[in-house]
SEGUPA-337069 format. One line per field, with one value per atom (N, C-alpha, C): x, y, z; residue in one letter; residue number from 1; atom name; chain. Coordinates in nm, 3 decimals, decimal comma. Each point is the difference from the previous one (the first is absolute). Example, Ala and Ser with C-alpha at 12.3 -4.5 7.8 and 13.67 -1.06 7.14 Angstrom:
2
u	[1,319 -0,089 0,090 -0,035 0,082 -0,077]
v	[-0,569 0,119 0,120 0,105 0,119 0,109]
w	[0,780 0,000 0,000 -0,072 0,006 0,073]
resn	[A A A S S S]
resi	[1 1 1 2 2 2]
name	[N CA C N CA C]
chain	[A A A A A A]
END
This chain:
186
u	[-6,022 -0,115 0,049 -0,063 0,037 -0,118 0,031 -0,102 0,039 -0,090 0,026 -0,079 0,067 -0,066 -0,027 -0,112 -0,038 -0,019 0,060 -0,008 -0,087 -0,126 -0,095 0,036 0,078 0,031 0,086 0,082 0,086 -0,022 -0,074 -0,025 0,124 0,091 0,124 0,010 0,068 0,031 0,114 0,025 0,100 0,137 0,048 0,132 0,010 -0,104 0,000 -0,006 -0,080 -0,016 0,132 0,069 0,126 0,107 0,000 0,096 -0,024 -0,128 -0,032 0,031 -0,026 0,022 0,133 0,106 0,134 0,019 -0,078 0,017 -0,059 -0,090 -0,065 -0,074 -0,044 -0,062 -0,148 -0,049 -0,136 -0,105 0,036 -0,105 -0,059 -0,126 -0,076 -0,020 0,028 -0,024 -0,148 -0,027 -0,138 -0,072 0,072 -0,064 0,027 -0,102 0,013 0,106 0,073 0,099 0,137 0,017 0,131 0,081 0,120 0,083 0,123 0,055 0,119 -0,044 0,004 -0,047 0,105 0,120 0,106 -0,002 -0,054 0,001 -0,134 -0,070 -0,128 0,020 -0,060 0,004 -0,118 0,018 -0,110 -0,108 -0,122 -0,111 -0,084 -0,053 -0,090 -0,134 -0,049 -0,129 -0,103 -0,101 -0,099 -0,087 -0,050 -0,091 -0,130 -0,076 -0,129 -0,109 -0,088 -0,112 -0,113 -0,038 -0,107 -0,137 -0,008 -0,129 0,019 -0,098 -0,008 -0,144 -0,020 -0,134 0,004 -0,102 -0,017 -0,117 0,022 -0,102 0,007 -0,087 -0,001 0,090 0,027 0,078 0,059 0,120 0,062 0,043 -0,039 0,037 0,091 0,118 0,092 -0,014 -0,027 -0,016 0,131 -0,013 0,116 0,084 -0,063 0,072 0,047 -0,085 0,036 0,058 -0,028 0,044 -0,086 -0,107 -0,087 -0,088 -0,017 -0,080 -0,149 -0,081 -0,145 -0,031 -0,066 -0,030 -0,144 -0,018 -0,131 -0,047 -0,123 -0,066 0,081 -0,002 0,069 -0,067 0,083 -0,050 0,029 -0,107 0,015 -0,050 -0,101 -0,058 -0,012 0,013 -0,023 -0,111 -0,109 -0,115 -0,007 -0,016 -0,007 -0,096 -0,070 -0,093 0,069 0,126 0,073 0,151 0,072 0,146 0,057 0,119 0,094 -0,045 0,051 -0,028 0,132 -0,004 0,113 -0,049 0,055 -0,044 0,073 -0,073 0,064 0,113 -0,018 0,103 -0,008 0,112 0,015 0,125 -0,006 0,118 0,031 0,124 0,052 0,061 -0,054 0,050 0,041 0,117 0,044 0,084 0,012 0,084 0,094 0,127 0,104 0,072 0,052 0,084 0,109 0,089 0,110 0,097 0,013 0,095 0,137 0,099 0,140 0,066 0,013 0,067 -0,079 0,072 -0,065 -0,055 -0,123 -0,066 -0,058 0,036 -0,056 -0,139 -0,096 -0,138 -0,048 -0,094 -0,067 -0,149 -0,081 -0,146 -0,046 -0,077 -0,051 -0,151 -0,062 -0,140 0,000 -0,057 0,006 -0,140 -0,015 -0,125 0,011 -0,084 0,009 -0,045 -0,082 -0,053 0,049 0,128 0,060 -0,058 0,033 -0,054 0,042 -0,092 0,029 0,028 -0,058 0,019 0,131 0,082 0,127 -0,030 0,071 -0,023 0,098 -0,043 0,085 0,068 -0,078 0,054 0,015 0,121 0,026 -0,055 -0,094 -0,059 0,080 0,049 0,070 0,107 0,115 0,106 0,072 0,021 0,072 0,104 0,125 0,108 0,032 0,042 0,037 0,092 0,022 0,087 -0,053 0,000 -0,044 0,115 -0,006 0,106 -0,057 0,057 -0,037 0,113 -0,030 0,100 0,006 -0,107 -0,013 -0,089 0,030 -0,081 -0,142 -0,020 -0,135 -0,081 0,063 -0,067 -0,105 -0,114 -0,102 0,009 0,026 0,013 -0,126 -0,060 -0,119 0,042 -0,050 0,023 -0,135 -0,008 -0,122 0,041 -0,051 0,028 -0,129 -0,006 -0,119 0,009 -0,098 -0,005 -0,115 0,032 -0,101 -0,030 -0,128 -0,041 0,043 -0,013 0,038 -0,097 0,053 -0,081 -0,022 -0,127 -0,037 -0,069 0,066 -0,049 -0,127 -0,029 -0,118 -0,045 -0,121 -0,045 0,081 0,004 0,076 0,080 0,102 0,079 0,135 0,034 0,130 0,061 0,133 0,068 0,109 0,001 0,111 0,098 0,126 0,102 0,110 0,052 0,111 0,119 0,114 0,125 0,101 0,084 0,117 0,121 0,090 0,118 -0,039 -0,096 -0,046 -0,070 -0,034 -0,074 -0,144 -0,097 -0,141 -0,042 -0,038 -0,043 -0,150 -0,077 -0,144 -0,069 -0,130 -0,078 -0,141 -0,067 -0,139 -0,078 -0,112 -0,081 -0,106 -0,023 -0,109 -0,081 -0,132 -0,088 -0,070 0,013 -0,071 -0,120 -0,118 -0,125 -0,071 -0,061 -0,083 -0,142 -0,056 -0,136 -0,084 -0,129 -0,090 -0,018 -0,002 -0,018 -0,141 -0,016 -0,135 -0,093 -0,127 -0,100 -0,036 -0,081 -0,039 -0,076 -0,071 -0,076 0,085 0,131 0,089 0,025 -0,071 0,023 0,093 0,065 0,095 -0,076 0,047 -0,061 0,040 -0,084 0,031 0,044]
v	[-0,099 0,084 0,136 0,052 0,130 0,095 0,124 0,105 0,099 0,024 0,096 0,126 0,111 0,128 0,065 0,065 0,065 0,148 0,082 0,144 0,056 0,034 0,036 0,127 0,089 0,122 -0,026 -0,104 -0,029 -0,140 -0,086 -0,135 -0,089 0,024 -0,074 -0,079 -0,112 -0,074 0,072 -0,035 0,069 0,004 -0,113 -0,004 0,093 0,001 0,088 0,146 0,026 0,137 0,052 -0,083 0,044 0,020 -0,083 0,016 0,132 0,040 0,124 0,121 -0,012 0,110 -0,023 0,056 -0,026 0,044 0,096 0,051 -0,094 -0,089 -0,093 0,074 0,121 0,076 0,028 -0,017 0,046 -0,109 -0,128 -0,101 -0,015 -0,033 -0,004 -0,144 -0,033 -0,137 -0,035 -0,123 -0,043 -0,034 -0,024 -0,039 0,106 0,030 0,101 -0,044 0,094 -0,030 -0,034 -0,013 -0,031 0,128 -0,003 0,120 -0,013 -0,119 -0,021 -0,037 0,099 -0,024 -0,065 -0,017 -0,061 -0,151 -0,056 -0,144 -0,044 -0,084 -0,051 -0,135 -0,017 -0,129 -0,082 -0,130 -0,087 0,007 0,027 0,008 -0,125 -0,044 -0,114 0,044 -0,076 0,028 -0,086 0,061 -0,081 -0,080 -0,114 -0,076 0,076 -0,044 0,061 -0,084 0,065 -0,067 -0,015 -0,124 -0,026 -0,004 -0,060 -0,010 -0,020 0,047 -0,026 -0,036 -0,113 -0,046 -0,050 0,036 -0,053 -0,099 -0,118 -0,105 -0,091 -0,100 -0,094 -0,120 -0,030 -0,120 0,007 -0,055 -0,015 -0,146 -0,060 -0,139 0,000 -0,059 -0,012 -0,140 -0,007 -0,127 -0,080 -0,126 -0,086 -0,017 -0,004 -0,027 0,126 0,102 0,121 0,110 -0,003 0,106 0,125 -0,004 0,117 0,019 0,125 0,026 0,011 -0,046 0,023 0,079 0,113 0,090 -0,023 -0,025 -0,033 0,112 0,049 0,100 0,129 0,081 0,129 0,089 0,069 0,084 0,146 0,081 0,144 0,075 -0,057 0,057 -0,108 0,040 -0,090 0,061 -0,071 0,047 -0,076 0,074 -0,063 0,079 -0,069 0,072 0,083 -0,033 0,080 -0,015 0,098 0,000 0,019 -0,052 -0,067 -0,141 -0,048 -0,137 -0,069 -0,130 -0,082 -0,075 0,038 -0,064 -0,132 -0,109 -0,133 -0,023 0,041 -0,029 0,099 0,065 0,089 -0,044 0,008 -0,029 0,123 0,047 0,106 -0,069 0,027 -0,063 0,110 -0,015 0,098 -0,068 0,068 -0,047 0,114 -0,037 0,096 -0,047 0,096 -0,033 0,106 -0,017 0,092 0,010 -0,111 -0,003 -0,042 0,038 -0,028 -0,073 -0,133 -0,077 -0,005 0,001 -0,005 0,139 0,002 0,124 -0,014 0,091 0,000 0,062 -0,067 0,049 0,020 0,092 0,023 0,017 -0,074 0,014 0,058 0,108 0,065 0,011 -0,015 0,035 0,125 0,108 0,131 0,047 0,049 0,063 0,147 0,045 0,139 0,098 -0,046 0,088 -0,050 0,014 -0,048 0,069 -0,050 0,058 0,145 0,082 0,140 0,082 -0,039 0,076 -0,031 -0,088 -0,039 -0,072 0,034 -0,065 -0,113 -0,096 -0,109 -0,079 -0,054 -0,088 -0,140 -0,056 -0,133 -0,104 -0,083 -0,107 -0,129 -0,021 -0,123 0,030 -0,066 0,014 -0,133 -0,041 -0,123 0,028 -0,033 0,018 -0,135 0,006 -0,122 0,034 -0,098 0,019 -0,082 0,061 -0,070 -0,012 -0,100 -0,024 0,011 0,086 0,014 -0,058 -0,105 -0,062 0,066 0,071 0,064 0,122 0,112 0,121 -0,018 -0,097 -0,025 -0,094 -0,058 -0,093 0,072 -0,064 0,050 -0,082 0,068 -0,065 0,027 -0,106 0,012 -0,015 0,091 -0,008 -0,016 -0,092 -0,018 -0,010 0,091 0,001 -0,025 -0,110 -0,038 0,060 0,083 0,065 -0,061 -0,059 -0,062 0,089 0,023 0,073 0,145 0,071 0,142 0,082 0,080 0,085 0,135 0,035 0,130 0,078 0,103 0,065 0,083 0,050 0,086 0,000 0,054 0,015 0,111 -0,003 0,102 -0,063 0,074 -0,042 -0,056 -0,113 -0,064 -0,021 -0,002 -0,020 -0,106 -0,091 -0,093 0,065 0,011 0,065 -0,100 0,011 -0,084 0,088 -0,030 0,072 -0,096 0,050 -0,074 0,089 -0,050 0,078 0,141 0,011 0,126 0,094 -0,048 0,079 -0,051 0,088 -0,040 -0,029 -0,127 -0,039 0,022 -0,014 0,019 -0,043 0,023 -0,036 -0,037 -0,071 -0,041 0,036 0,067 0,049 -0,101 -0,010 -0,081 0,095 -0,002 0,083 -0,089 0,036 -0,071 0,083 -0,064 0,072 -0,069 0,083 -0,051 -0,013 -0,120 -0,024 -0,052 0,021 -0,052 -0,149 -0,074 -0,145 -0,032 -0,111 -0,035 -0,031 0,037 -0,031 -0,147 -0,045 -0,141 -0,042 0,092 -0,030 -0,006 0,027 -0,005 0,134 0,105 0,133 0,078 0,098 0,082 0,089 0,002 0,086 0,145 0,092 0,141 0,066]
w	[-2,949 -0,022 -0,048 -0,101 -0,054 0,013 0,027 0,002 -0,107 -0,093 -0,105 0,028 -0,002 0,022 -0,135 -0,011 -0,123 0,029 -0,079 0,018 -0,112 0,029 -0,104 -0,077 0,059 -0,072 -0,124 0,001 -0,114 -0,056 0,073 -0,047 0,003 0,093 0,007 0,130 -0,004 0,122 0,071 0,126 0,081 -0,069 -0,050 -0,060 -0,121 -0,084 -0,117 0,043 0,104 0,047 0,057 0,080 0,059 -0,107 -0,104 -0,109 -0,072 -0,012 -0,068 0,088 0,131 0,093 0,072 -0,048 0,051 0,146 0,045 0,137 0,104 -0,039 0,094 0,112 -0,025 0,107 -0,024 -0,120 -0,027 -0,002 0,003 -0,001 0,138 0,006 0,125 0,042 0,126 0,047 -0,013 -0,038 -0,022 0,128 0,109 0,126 0,105 0,080 0,105 0,101 0,052 0,101 -0,054 -0,129 -0,056 -0,005 0,059 0,002 -0,088 -0,011 -0,083 -0,140 -0,089 -0,137 -0,087 0,048 -0,080 0,008 0,108 0,017 0,057 -0,073 0,046 0,067 0,116 0,067 -0,048 -0,004 -0,040 0,108 -0,041 0,093 -0,011 0,112 0,000 -0,060 -0,091 -0,061 0,071 0,063 0,072 -0,097 0,046 -0,085 -0,023 -0,099 -0,031 0,066 0,074 0,066 -0,101 -0,028 -0,096 0,067 0,120 0,068 0,149 0,076 0,144 0,029 0,065 0,035 0,144 0,076 0,135 -0,009 0,051 -0,011 0,121 0,003 0,111 -0,023 -0,128 -0,029 -0,141 -0,017 -0,131 -0,013 -0,110 -0,027 -0,123 0,014 -0,112 -0,059 -0,131 -0,069 0,011 0,034 0,022 -0,127 -0,116 -0,125 -0,071 -0,007 -0,076 0,087 0,130 0,089 -0,008 -0,079 -0,017 0,124 0,044 0,119 -0,029 0,094 0,000 0,126 -0,018 0,111 0,044 0,131 0,054 0,093 -0,022 0,083 0,016 -0,103 0,004 0,105 0,079 0,108 -0,033 -0,003 -0,018 0,124 0,064 0,121 0,105 0,126 0,111 0,084 0,011 0,077 0,131 0,111 0,132 0,088 0,091 0,088 0,106 0,034 0,099 -0,025 0,051 -0,011 0,139 0,027 -0,088 -0,038 -0,112 -0,043 -0,035 0,007 -0,044 -0,123 -0,117 -0,125 -0,013 -0,027 0,006 -0,099 -0,126 -0,100 -0,116 -0,025 -0,115 -0,076 -0,131 -0,082 -0,083 0,010 -0,085 -0,120 -0,119 -0,123 -0,096 -0,061 -0,100 -0,106 -0,114 -0,110 -0,039 -0,022 -0,036 -0,124 -0,076 -0,114 -0,012 -0,096 -0,026 0,118 0,073 0,112 -0,047 0,079 -0,034 0,117 -0,010 0,105 0,129 0,111 0,132 0,035 0,049 0,038 0,139 0,089 0,136 -0,005 0,062 0,001 0,143 0,015 0,127 -0,028 0,074 -0,007 0,133 -0,008 0,122 -0,006 0,116 0,018 0,086 -0,055 0,063 0,035 0,123 0,045 -0,036 -0,094 -0,044 0,106 0,095 0,105 0,135 0,023 0,124 0,122 0,119 0,123 0,018 0,052 0,027 -0,124 -0,114 -0,123 -0,071 0,060 -0,063 -0,130 -0,106 -0,129 -0,022 -0,080 -0,048 0,112 0,091 0,103 -0,060 0,006 -0,054 0,097 -0,049 0,080 -0,017 -0,120 -0,032 -0,105 0,014 -0,101 -0,015 -0,125 -0,030 -0,107 0,030 -0,097 -0,064 -0,125 -0,072 -0,114 -0,085 -0,115 -0,116 -0,118 -0,120 -0,098 -0,085 -0,098 -0,140 -0,080 -0,141 -0,083 -0,074 -0,085 -0,137 -0,034 -0,131 0,018 -0,065 0,015 -0,053 -0,089 -0,054 0,088 0,099 0,089 0,085 0,021 0,091 0,128 0,111 0,130 0,080 0,054 0,085 0,146 0,084 0,144 0,068 0,096 0,078 0,146 0,082 0,143 0,075 0,073 0,075 0,141 0,035 0,132 0,080 0,112 0,086 0,120 0,028 0,120 0,004 -0,109 -0,004 0,084 0,092 0,087 -0,068 -0,019 -0,057 0,112 0,054 0,122 -0,014 -0,118 -0,015 -0,145 -0,023 -0,138 -0,065 -0,133 -0,073 -0,111 -0,046 -0,115 0,045 -0,061 0,020 -0,138 -0,007 -0,128 0,013 -0,096 -0,015 -0,095 0,042 -0,083 -0,034 -0,121 -0,043 -0,035 0,064 -0,024 -0,060 -0,089 -0,050 0,027 0,083 0,037 0,045 0,091 0,058 -0,098 -0,118 -0,099 -0,002 0,028 -0,002 -0,144 -0,024 -0,134 -0,020 0,107 -0,010 0,127 0,005 0,117 -0,039 0,091 -0,020 0,126 -0,020 0,111 0,039 0,131 0,056 0,088 -0,016 0,081 0,102 0,127 0,107 0,040 -0,005 0,031 0,115 0,082 0,109 -0,053 0,013 -0,047 0,117 -0,011 0,102 -0,018 0,109 -0,014 -0,048 -0,069 -0,047 0,118 -0,019 0,105 -0,009 0,094 0,004 -0,123 -0,064 -0,120 -0,126 0,013 -0,115 -0,066 0,043 -0,056 0,089 -0,055 0,075 0,097 0,125 0,103 -0,025 0,038 -0,022 0,127]
resn	[M M M S S S I I I F F F L L L F F F F F F P P P D D D K K K G G G L L L A A A K K K E E E E E E Y Y Y L L L A A A E E E D D D K K K R R R N N N E E E T T T W W W I I I P P P A A A F F F A A A G G G M M M T T T D D D T T T R R R E E E L L L K K K M M M M M M E E E V V V P P P P P P I I I L L L L L L S S S V V V I I I I I I C C C E E E R R R V V V I I I F F F D D D K K K F F F T T T G G G M M M P P P S S S I I I I I I N N N I I I I I I Q Q Q N N N I I I N N N A A A P P P K K K Y Y Y P P P I I I R R R Y Y Y P P P S S S L L L V V V F F F F F F C C C E E E L L L T T T N N N G G G H H H G G G R R R T T T K K K T T T T T T I I I R R R L L L V V V D D D E E E Q Q Q G G G P P P G G G G G G Q Q Q E E E D D D K K K V V V I I I F F F E E E Q Q Q K K K G G G E E E G G G E E E F F F K K K D D D V V V K K K Q Q Q V V V V V V S S S L L L A A A L L L N N N L L L Q Q Q G G G V V V M M M L L L P P P H H H E E E G G G E E E Y Y Y R R R F F F Q Q Q L L L F F F A A A D D D D D D C C C L L L L L L G G G E E E R R R R R R I I I I I I C C C R R R K K K I I I A A A P P P P P P S S S K K K G G G G G G E E E T T T A A A E E E]
resi	[1 1 1 2 2 2 3 3 3 4 4 4 5 5 5 6 6 6 7 7 7 8 8 8 9 9 9 10 10 10 11 11 11 12 12 12 13 13 13 14 14 14 15 15 15 16 16 16 17 17 17 18 18 18 19 19 19 20 20 20 21 21 21 22 22 22 23 23 23 24 24 24 25 25 25 26 26 26 27 27 27 28 28 28 29 29 29 30 30 30 31 31 31 32 32 32 33 33 33 34 34 34 35 35 35 36 36 36 37 37 37 38 38 38 39 39 39 40 40 40 41 41 41 42 42 42 43 43 43 44 44 44 45 45 45 46 46 46 47 47 47 48 48 48 49 49 49 50 50 50 51 51 51 52 52 52 53 53 53 54 54 54 55 55 55 56 56 56 57 57 57 58 58 58 59 59 59 60 60 60 61 61 61 62 62 62 63 63 63 64 64 64 65 65 65 66 66 66 67 67 67 68 68 68 69 69 69 70 70 70 71 71 71 72 72 72 73 73 73 74 74 74 75 75 75 76 76 76 77 77 77 78 78 78 79 79 79 80 80 80 81 81 81 82 82 82 83 83 83 84 84 84 85 85 85 86 86 86 87 87 87 88 88 88 89 89 89 90 90 90 91 91 91 92 92 92 93 93 93 94 94 94 95 95 95 96 96 96 97 97 97 98 98 98 99 99 99 100 100 100 101 101 101 102 102 102 103 103 103 104 104 104 105 105 105 106 106 106 107 107 107 108 108 108 109 109 109 110 110 110 111 111 111 112 112 112 113 113 113 114 114 114 115 115 115 116 116 116 117 117 117 118 118 118 119 119 119 120 120 120 121 121 121 122 122 122 123 123 123 124 124 124 125 125 125 126 126 126 127 127 127 128 128 128 129 129 129 130 130 130 131 131 131 132 132 132 133 133 133 134 134 134 135 135 135 136 136 136 137 137 137 138 138 138 139 139 139 140 140 140 141 141 141 142 142 142 143 143 143 144 144 144 145 145 145 146 146 146 147 147 147 148 148 148 149 149 149 150 150 150 151 151 151 152 152 152 153 153 153 154 154 154 155 155 155 156 156 156 157 157 157 158 158 158 159 159 159 160 160 160 161 161 161 162 162 162 163 163 163 164 164 164 165 165 165 166 166 166 167 167 167 168 168 168 169 169 169 170 170 170 171 171 171 172 172 172 173 173 173 174 174 174 175 175 175 176 176 176 177 177 177 178 178 178 179 179 179 180 180 180 181 181 181 182 182 182 183 183 183 184 184 184 185 185 185 186 186 186]
name	[N CA C N CA C N CA C N CA C N CA C N CA C N CA C N CA C N CA C N CA C N CA C N CA C N CA C N CA C N CA C N CA C N CA C N CA C N CA C N CA C N CA C N CA C N CA C N CA C N CA C N CA C N CA C N CA C N CA C N CA C N CA C N CA C N CA C N CA C N CA C N CA C N CA C N CA C N CA C N CA C N CA C N CA C N CA C N CA C N CA C N CA C N CA C N CA C N CA C N CA C N CA C N CA C N CA C N CA C N CA C N CA C N CA C N CA C N CA C N CA C N CA C N CA C N CA C N CA C N CA C N CA C N CA C N CA C N CA C N CA C N CA C N CA C N CA C N CA C N CA C N CA C N CA C N CA C N CA C N CA C N CA C N CA C N CA C N CA C N CA C N CA C N CA C N CA C N CA C N CA C N CA C N CA C N CA C N CA C N CA C N CA C N CA C N CA C N CA C N CA C N CA C N CA C N CA C N CA C N CA C N CA C N CA C N CA C N CA C N CA C N CA C N CA C N CA C N CA C N CA C N CA C N CA C N CA C N CA C N CA C N CA C N CA C N CA C N CA C N CA C N CA C N CA C N CA C N CA C N CA C N CA C N CA C N CA C N CA C N CA C N CA C N CA C N CA C N CA C N CA C N CA C N CA C N CA C N CA C N CA C N CA C N CA C N CA C N CA C N CA C N CA C N CA C N CA C N CA C N CA C N CA C N CA C N CA C N CA C N CA C N CA C N CA C N CA C N CA C N CA C N CA C N CA C N CA C N CA C N CA C N CA C N CA C N CA C N CA C N CA C N CA C N CA C N CA C N CA C N CA C N CA C N CA C N CA C N CA C N CA C N CA C]
chain	[A A A A A A A A A A A A A A A A A A A A A A A A A A A A A A A A A A A A A A A A A A A A A A A A A A A A A A A A A A A A A A A A A A A A A A A A A A A A A A A A A A A A A A A A A A A A A A A A A A A A A A A A A A A A A A A A A A A A A A A A A A A A A A A A A A A A A A A A A A A A A A A A A A A A A A A A A A A A A A A A A A A A A A A A A A A A A A A A A A A A A A A A A A A A A A A A A A A A A A A A A A A A A A A A A A A A A A A A A A A A A A A A A A A A A A A A A A A A A A A A A A A A A A A A A A A A A A A A A A A A A A A A A A A A A A A A A A A A A A A A A A A A A A A A A A A A A A A A A A A A A A A A A A A A A A A A A A A A A A A A A A A A A A A A A A A A A A A A A A A A A A A A A A A A A A A A A A A A A A A A A A A A A A A A A A A A A A A A A A A A A A A A A A A A A A A A A A A A A A A A A A A A A A A A A A A A A A A A A A A A A A A A A A A A A A A A A A A A A A A A A A A A A A A A A A A A A A A A A A A A A A A A A A A A A A A A A A A A A A A A A A A A A A A A A A A A A A A A A A A A A A A A A A A A A A A A A A A A A A A A A A A A A A A A A A A A A A A A A A A A A A A A A A A A A A A A A A A A A A]
END
């Protein structure tokens, strides 16, 4: 894997820039935190997150391997909390990966107890394999009986090698149960 740095002030790659600047002191590292400007270490490039969907079910076609997403979930409505949701599937697609990539999927309660932010409710670590940077890898994690302690906002987060690639929000709302006549009680 190669990383090419571009220096917009002169339009030169690192090697050309260093050949032009004999002192090797004036070029600026392209990534924050780099201190040794004479030798660049190969950095892991995280995959690109194409999509994140929370749903009730994902079916992979036996012949093509293509996914079908069933019942996309954006909001969860319940008459009272806490609730145990029977089945949620975290589905995502990634590309531009390089070899083996460690992944972490988290379900985070944005309004933790006592005003605490970002309480992790669930975390699952895994590993994905990219055979080609153009390959699209689909991940589906089936969560059974997820406990949601209160109404509010929750986020599913996807990390690759401790780098947050993206997140998907779920809103839990408290609703009044329907009355006997079929209309919502007030």
